[in-house]
ZAMARPA-430625 format. One line per 5 residues: number of its first residue (from 0); their letters; for each residue y, x, z of C-alpha. Coordinates in pm, 1 decimal. Layout:
% ZAMARPA-430625
NUM	A	Y:X:Z; ... .
% end
This chain:
% ZAMARPA-430625
0	XXXXX	6675.5:-88.0:-2207.5; 6569.9:-290.0:-1905.0; 6307.4:-258.7:-1636.6; 6080.8:-562.2:-1626.8; 6016.5:-755.7:-1940.9 .
5	XXXXX	5712.0:-973.2:-1908.5; 5897.3:-1262.3:-2072.1; 6025.4:-1166.9:-2415.6; 6244.3:-1477.5:-2430.0; 6457.0:-1331.2:-2150.3 .
10	XXXXX	6477.7:-991.4:-2315.8; 6557.9:-1103.0:-2669.2; 6926.8:-1202.3:-2616.7; 6998.0:-852.4:-2485.6; 6868.2:-685.3:-2805.0 .
15	XXXXX	6747.9:-389.3:-2599.2; 6524.7:-127.3:-2758.1; 6334.9:-21.0:-2446.2; 6145.9:-232.2:-2191.9; 5951.7:-96.9:-1896.9 .
20	XXXXX	5672.7:-281.9:-1716.4; 5461.5:-171.2:-1418.6; 5086.4:-237.4:-1423.3; 4867.7:-207.3:-1115.5; 4509.7:-98.1:-1168.8 .
25	XXXXX	4394.5:-422.5:-1005.9; 4579.2:-623.5:-1274.3; 4400.4:-452.4:-1563.6; 4090.5:-669.5:-1572.8; 3888.6:-801.5:-1869.8 .
30	XXXXX	4021.3:-1153.1:-1809.9; 4386.2:-1043.1:-1774.5; 4391.1:-791.5:-2061.0; 4452.8:-1044.8:-2344.0; 4764.4:-1175.7:-2167.5 .
35	XXXXX	4891.6:-822.7:-2098.4; 4845.4:-730.3:-2463.7; 5016.9:-1048.4:-2581.4; 5320.8:-974.4:-2367.7; 5346.5:-630.4:-2524.9 .
40	XXXXX	5306.0:-783.6:-2872.0; 5584.0:-1031.8:-2795.2; 5816.9:-742.8:-2710.4; 5732.9:-569.1:-3037.1; 5795.1:-894.6:-3224.0 .
45	XXXXX	6155.5:-912.4:-3097.5; 6231.1:-554.2:-3201.2; 6161.2:-347.0:-2889.3; 6087.4:3.6:-3019.0; 6011.4:170.7:-2685.3 .
50	XXXXX	5758.0:-18.9:-2477.0; 5692.1:165.0:-2151.5; 5396.0:96.5:-1922.5; 5399.0:246.3:-1573.7; 5058.0:282.8:-1410.1 .
55	XXXXX	5011.6:238.9:-1035.5; 4716.3:235.1:-794.8; 4831.2:42.7:-481.7; 4634.9:121.5:-166.5; 4643.9:-239.0:-47.8 .
60	XXXXX	4763.5:-463.7:-331.3; 4714.2:-784.1:-136.2; 4902.9:-722.8:188.6; 5107.2:-404.5:141.3; 5143.9:-276.3:-216.3 .
65	XXXXX	5416.3:-25.1:-126.1; 5183.2:274.6:-88.8; 4950.9:411.1:-354.5; 4608.4:569.0:-331.3; 4395.4:813.5:-522.9 .
70	XXXXX	4109.9:599.3:-660.5; 3782.9:653.2:-480.5; 3593.0:651.5:-809.4; 3823.1:848.6:-1036.5; 3604.2:822.3:-1345.0 .
75	XXXXX	3592.2:443.6:-1326.8; 3971.4:435.7:-1287.4; 4018.1:665.2:-1585.2; 3782.8:453.0:-1795.4; 3984.5:140.6:-1709.4 .
80	XXXXX	4302.2:311.8:-1830.8; 4138.7:444.0:-2144.8; 3987.1:107.4:-2236.5; 4316.3:-77.9:-2193.0; 4524.7:177.0:-2380.5 .
85	XXXXX	4272.2:193.4:-2663.6; 4296.7:-183.2:-2713.4; 4677.4:-168.4:-2697.8; 4700.7:114.1:-2947.5; 4492.3:-69.9:-3205.2 .
90	XXXXX	4819.5:-255.2:-3269.1; 5053.2:28.8:-3155.9; 5182.0:-180.9:-2867.6; 5271.1:100.7:-2625.4; 5507.3:392.5:-2692.5 .
95	XXXXX	5523.5:554.8:-2349.6; 5289.5:565.9:-2050.1; 5430.0:662.4:-1712.5; 5194.0:803.5:-1452.6; 5285.9:648.1:-1117.3 .
100	XXXXX	5620.2:509.7:-1005.8; 5798.9:669.5:-708.5; 5542.8:889.0:-527.7; 5810.7:1073.8:-332.0; 5971.3:766.3:-178.1 .
105	XXXXX	5970.4:407.0:-295.4; 5701.7:173.6:-428.5; 5412.6:403.2:-514.9; 5472.3:661.0:-243.8; 5204.2:805.5:-17.4 .
110	XXXXX	5171.0:772.3:357.3; 5185.1:1147.3:424.9; 5307.9:1462.4:242.8; 4953.3:1596.5:214.1; 4849.6:1278.5:32.1 .
115	XXXXX	5129.3:1334.4:-217.9; 5016.5:1691.2:-286.9; 4655.4:1571.9:-325.7; 4774.3:1317.4:-584.2; 4912.6:1578.9:-824.3 .
120	XXXXX	4563.6:1676.5:-953.1; 4491.3:1305.1:-1001.5; 4807.2:1269.3:-1209.6; 4688.8:1563.8:-1420.0; 4352.6:1397.3:-1484.9 .
125	XXXXX	4526.5:1079.7:-1598.4; 4755.7:1276.5:-1830.6; 4464.5:1469.1:-1982.1; 4266.4:1150.5:-2043.7; 4564.3:990.8:-2218.7 .
130	XXXXX	4621.5:1301.4:-2432.6; 4256.7:1313.5:-2536.3; 4257.2:942.8:-2619.3; 4580.4:943.0:-2822.9; 4778.4:1266.6:-2870.1 .
135	XXXXX	5070.9:1065.9:-3011.6; 5115.8:849.9:-2702.4; 5404.7:990.6:-2502.9; 5374.5:1050.0:-2129.4; 5647.2:1012.3:-1866.0 .
140	XXXXX	5633.1:1180.7:-1527.8; 5639.1:1000.8:-1194.0; 5997.7:925.2:-1096.1; 6218.5:1153.3:-890.8; 6405.8:977.9:-609.0 .
145	XXXXX	6594.4:1083.3:-296.2; 6865.7:1289.1:-464.2; 7115.9:1237.9:-184.7; 6870.2:1378.0:71.9; 6790.6:1676.8:-147.5 .
150	XXXXX	7157.3:1755.6:-203.6; 7212.5:1740.4:173.1; 6936.2:1994.7:230.0; 6616.8:1794.0:289.5; 6351.8:2056.4:214.2 .
155	XXXXX	6065.1:1806.5:197.6; 6236.0:1600.2:-72.4; 6330.6:1916.9:-261.6; 5967.5:2029.3:-252.2; 5855.6:1694.0:-394.6 .
160	XXXXX	6108.6:1730.4:-675.5; 5982.6:2078.9:-755.4; 5622.1:1958.0:-768.5; 5705.7:1668.0:-998.9; 5915.4:1882.9:-1232.4 .
165	XXXXX	5632.6:2136.0:-1255.4; 5384.7:1858.1:-1331.4; 5623.2:1714.0:-1590.9; 5666.9:2049.9:-1763.1; 5290.2:2100.3:-1777.4 .
170	XXXXX	5171.0:1753.4:-1878.1; 5452.7:1518.2:-1982.3; 5701.3:1450.1:-2259.5; 5981.9:1324.3:-2035.6; 6099.0:1344.7:-1673.6 .
175	XXXXX	6193.8:1016.1:-1504.6; 6488.9:1007.2:-1263.2; 6575.1:686.0:-1077.9; 6951.9:678.0:-1047.2; 7043.8:426.2:-780.4 .
180	XXXXX	7385.8:502.2:-637.1; 7695.6:336.8:-498.3; 7936.8:493.4:-748.1; 7965.2:673.0:-1080.2; 8075.2:986.4:-895.9 .
185	XXXXX	7750.2:993.5:-699.9; 7552.5:932.9:-1019.6; 7719.5:1234.9:-1177.1; 7640.8:1442.3:-866.1; 7274.9:1340.4:-885.7 .
190	XXXXX	7252.7:1436.6:-1253.0; 7419.4:1772.4:-1184.2; 7156.7:1840.0:-916.0; 6873.4:1734.4:-1148.2; 6995.3:1980.2:-1411.4 .
195	XXXXX	6927.3:2264.0:-1165.2; 6557.8:2178.3:-1124.5; 6436.3:2355.4:-1437.4; 6299.4:2062.6:-1634.8; 6199.2:2156.6:-1987.4 .
200	XXXXX	6150.8:1794.3:-2091.8; 6371.8:1507.5:-2201.3; 6529.9:1300.7:-1926.2; 6483.0:926.2:-1891.3; 6599.2:691.4:-1617.7 .
205	XXXXX	6363.3:395.9:-1600.4; 6546.9:242.8:-1304.5; 6919.2:255.9:-1241.5; 7177.2:27.1:-1086.5; 7463.5:22.2:-838.3 .
210	XXXXX	7215.7:-69.7:-568.1; 7337.4:136.0:-275.3; 7679.3:-26.9:-283.0; 7518.2:-345.8:-153.1; 7293.0:-205.1:117.9 .
215	XXXXX	7527.1:-311.4:399.1; 7680.9:-611.9:226.1; 7352.9:-803.5:203.3; 7277.5:-754.7:572.1; 7614.3:-869.2:700.5 .
220	XXXXX	7669.8:-1219.6:832.8; 7716.1:-1465.3:671.6; 7582.8:-1294.8:355.4; 7233.3:-1244.3:494.6; 7201.1:-1606.4:604.9 .
225	XXXXX	7328.7:-1723.8:266.7; 7076.1:-1512.2:75.9; 6794.0:-1607.4:310.1; 6868.2:-1973.4:243.0; 6877.1:-1929.0:-135.1 .
230	XXXXX	6560.3:-1726.6:-156.5; 6398.1:-1950.3:98.2; 6406.0:-2237.9:-148.8; 6763.2:-2373.0:-153.2; 6913.0:-2272.3:-490.0 .
235	XXXXX	7284.6:-2301.9:-552.7; 7488.0:-2372.7:-864.7; 7546.2:-2103.2:-1123.3; 7920.2:-2105.8:-1050.1; 7862.5:-2066.0:-677.2 .
240	XXXXX	7617.9:-1779.2:-726.5; 7851.7:-1589.3:-957.3; 8141.5:-1643.7:-717.4; 7929.3:-1493.2:-441.1; 7838.8:-1189.5:-655.3 .
245	XXXXX	8209.2:-1125.4:-713.8; 8263.8:-1083.6:-339.8; 8023.1:-787.7:-336.1; 8165.4:-431.9:-320.6; 8065.4:-349.0:-678.0 .
250	XXXXX	8248.8:-143.1:-938.6; 8298.2:-398.9:-1218.6; 8281.7:-120.4:-1479.1; 7975.2:52.6:-1336.7; 7730.7:-41.4:-1612.7 .
255	XXXXX	7964.6:58.5:-1894.0; 8064.1:385.0:-1724.6; 7704.4:469.8:-1634.5; 7585.0:437.9:-1993.4; 7859.7:678.3:-2100.9 .
260	XXXXX	7750.7:927.0:-1831.9; 7386.2:896.4:-1941.3; 7476.0:961.5:-2303.6; 7677.1:1268.5:-2211.6; 7387.4:1398.3:-1999.1 .
265	XXXXX	7143.6:1357.3:-2287.7; 6931.1:1091.6:-2116.8; 6704.5:948.8:-2385.5; 6615.1:609.7:-2234.0; 6797.3:413.9:-1963.4 .
270	XXXXX	6634.8:95.5:-1828.2; 6868.8:-113.0:-1615.0; 6694.0:-229.6:-1297.9; 6906.6:-521.0:-1186.2; 7193.1:-574.0:-947.5 .
275	XXXXX	7011.5:-454.3:-637.3; 6672.5:-408.9:-475.9; 6752.8:-631.9:-181.2; 6484.5:-849.7:-35.5; 6165.0:-875.5:160.8 .
280	XXXXX	5816.1:-949.9:42.4; 5787.9:-1261.1:256.0; 6088.4:-1411.5:78.5; 5971.6:-1289.1:-261.5; 6309.1:-1128.2:-320.6 .
285	XXXXX	6142.2:-839.8:-497.1; 6144.5:-1064.3:-804.1; 6518.4:-1019.9:-847.8; 6443.0:-653.3:-906.9; 6261.0:-748.2:-1227.4 .
290	XXXXX	6417.5:-861.0:-1554.1; 6505.8:-1188.4:-1383.9; 6771.7:-989.4:-1201.9; 6987.7:-1063.1:-1503.9; 6910.5:-1431.8:-1460.8 .
295	XXXXX	6950.5:-1650.9:-1156.3; 6634.2:-1858.0:-1185.7; 6564.3:-1807.6:-815.5; 6919.5:-1860.0:-699.3; 7004.7:-2155.6:-921.3 .
300	XXXXX	6665.3:-2292.4:-1016.1; 6701.8:-2221.0:-1387.9; 6714.7:-1940.4:-1643.0; 7088.7:-1895.5:-1678.2; 7238.5:-1548.1:-1733.0 .
305	XXXXX	7393.0:-1402.4:-1419.6; 7734.5:-1258.8:-1495.6; 7881.8:-1010.1:-1522.6; 7557.8:-807.1:-1539.9; 7397.2:-986.8:-1832.8 .
310	XXXXX	7715.9:-965.0:-2038.5; 7764.3:-596.6:-1962.6; 7411.8:-509.2:-2078.4; 7446.1:-735.5:-2380.8; 7768.3:-554.3:-2474.1 .
315	XXXXX	7553.2:-264.4:-2596.3; 7346.5:-483.4:-2829.2; 7324.3:-343.6:-3184.4; 7476.6:-657.8:-3335.0; 7788.2:-586.7:-3129.7 .
320	XXXXX	7814.3:-230.3:-3257.6; 7799.3:-265.4:-3637.1; 8148.5:-358.0:-3742.6; 8167.7:-635.0:-3483.8; 8395.5:-632.7:-3178.5 .
325	XXXXX	8218.2:-603.7:-2846.1; 8284.8:-884.1:-2600.8; 8321.8:-789.2:-2236.7; 8386.0:-1041.8:-1965.9; 8598.1:-900.0:-1686.2 .
330	XXXXX	8598.8:-1138.9:-1396.2; 8808.1:-939.9:-1154.1; 9099.9:-790.7:-1341.0; 9346.0:-649.2:-1092.5; 9650.9:-871.4:-1057.5 .
335	XXXXX	9954.7:-650.3:-1002.7; 10218.7:-915.6:-967.1; 10304.8:-1280.4:-1023.9; 10669.7:-1351.4:-1100.7; 10726.8:-1718.1:-1168.3 .
340	XXXXX	10544.7:-1773.6:-1495.8; 10480.9:-1409.6:-1578.9; 10164.0:-1243.1:-1453.4; 10097.2:-870.0:-1484.3; 9742.8:-736.1:-1499.4 .
345	XXXXX	9578.5:-395.4:-1498.5; 9266.7:-363.6:-1718.3; 9026.9:-70.2:-1749.4; 9009.7:44.2:-2111.3; 8865.4:322.0:-2326.1 .
350	XXXXX	9100.0:552.9:-2522.6; 9106.2:490.5:-2895.6; 8948.0:145.8:-2881.9; 9113.1:-162.6:-3025.4; 9133.9:-466.4:-2800.1 .
355	XXXXX	9187.8:-837.1:-2843.2; 9229.4:-1031.5:-2521.7; 9167.8:-1398.3:-2467.8; 9209.9:-1587.6:-2143.3; 9000.3:-1889.2:-2057.3 .
360	XXXXX	9303.8:-2116.3:-2082.0; 9458.6:-2133.7:-2430.1; 9793.8:-2238.8:-2282.1; 9851.4:-1880.6:-2173.3; 10072.5:-1674.1:-2402.5 .
365	XXXXX	10094.5:-1296.4:-2439.3; 10408.5:-1093.2:-2371.7; 10523.5:-866.0:-2515.2; 10227.7:-722.5:-2708.9; 10083.8:-1031.3:-2871.5 .
370	XXXXX	9707.7:-1078.0:-2868.4; 9586.4:-730.8:-2968.0; 9657.0:-366.8:-2894.2; 9507.8:-18.6:-2919.4; 9457.8:165.6:-2593.8 .
375	XXXXX	9561.9:529.8:-2564.4; 9490.0:554.1:-2191.8; 9205.5:477.4:-1954.4; 9384.8:166.9:-1835.7; 9647.2:-67.3:-1971.0 .
380	XXXXX	9904.3:-289.9:-1805.9; 9960.8:-624.6:-1976.4; 10198.4:-908.9:-1903.3; 10115.9:-1267.5:-1992.5; 10308.8:-1591.9:-1971.4 .
385	XXXXX	10125.1:-1871.9:-1793.3; 10278.7:-2209.2:-1877.8; 10129.3:-2356.6:-1560.1; 10225.4:-2055.1:-1348.9; 9870.3:-2004.3:-1227.3 .
390	XXXXX	9608.2:-1734.4:-1272.0; 9345.8:-1793.3:-1541.6; 8982.1:-1782.3:-1431.4; 8885.1:-1480.5:-1638.1; 8977.8:-1269.4:-1934.7 .
395	XXXXX	8762.3:-1193.3:-2234.4; 8816.0:-855.1:-2396.9; 8686.4:-782.5:-2744.2; 8649.0:-411.6:-2807.9; 8622.0:-261.5:-3155.2 .
400	X	8540.5:110.8:-3142.6 .
% end
């Protein structure tokens, strides 16, 4: 699935089965409710089977929506939730409701530890009201974050995790874990830590991406100036944007590897949260953290898929899994050597899968394996003949499992 899906036309090409959207209490008004319900209906109409609504109560939604509050009039707040969910469930538009986002650190956190502890009873009241309204509506816990700090011995973060797991076990159907990391190895370490927390519920990750790998990259000159210019109102071409993305220190196989790790860990739902959470509110960069992260409408001024992220998510589409080869675009295959007209490449593969490779230039010929092969290793070395003795722009790899 994906995080952020207000526009079903952007979601539909991905064929995802889960879409998560965050709703602030201030956005659930009588005038806004019809539009909110229509967006959920649109997702159902394109085949989304797990619509997830995350509820938040920002302390200052106008100037600083980062922190949340406990509503001053709890009964009014509960009635707002109940009224909205009742209308939605008349058409079975919502499958999961998440209570809060990231109360332990991130959007939805509290200004002090004592505020967080005081919020737990509020979460319980919300969960009980939802259960009483519709026992079949599934509830997701607030998200756990800060795994690196907990692993390194941060007692405060560990205490927050324990509180949220206890709440999840008592009131929820699933525990949310937000898996932002710089590498697959770190992701696996985070999951191993999570498994020690004693959760009795299913695991979901409603936000995940290789975000931390870019934390320094986006602040370095000239990258920062370039991004500031783009998000300040000077979009660039699609080709230029994608070329810039390829200079980032990202693992090109991260999305594919992460999904495999999630499946092995038994994670029920995984909603991709975009390339990175970079940005500031004044530049409106938080929008790239939404579904538009897979599109470059801000960077290029249009709704064009941003590669390779869009293609990697789309590779898991059901239509690509039922007897059809899966197409993966690999834009940065490692070039091992160039000897006159012969070029040798190393490509990451999956054991037992059948591959057909196609370069962007049809003048390139394959040697010695022809155009298809079955991989028995985690990587394969191929040699191609380039009639113009130059590197092709990219390689397309069709994978048939």
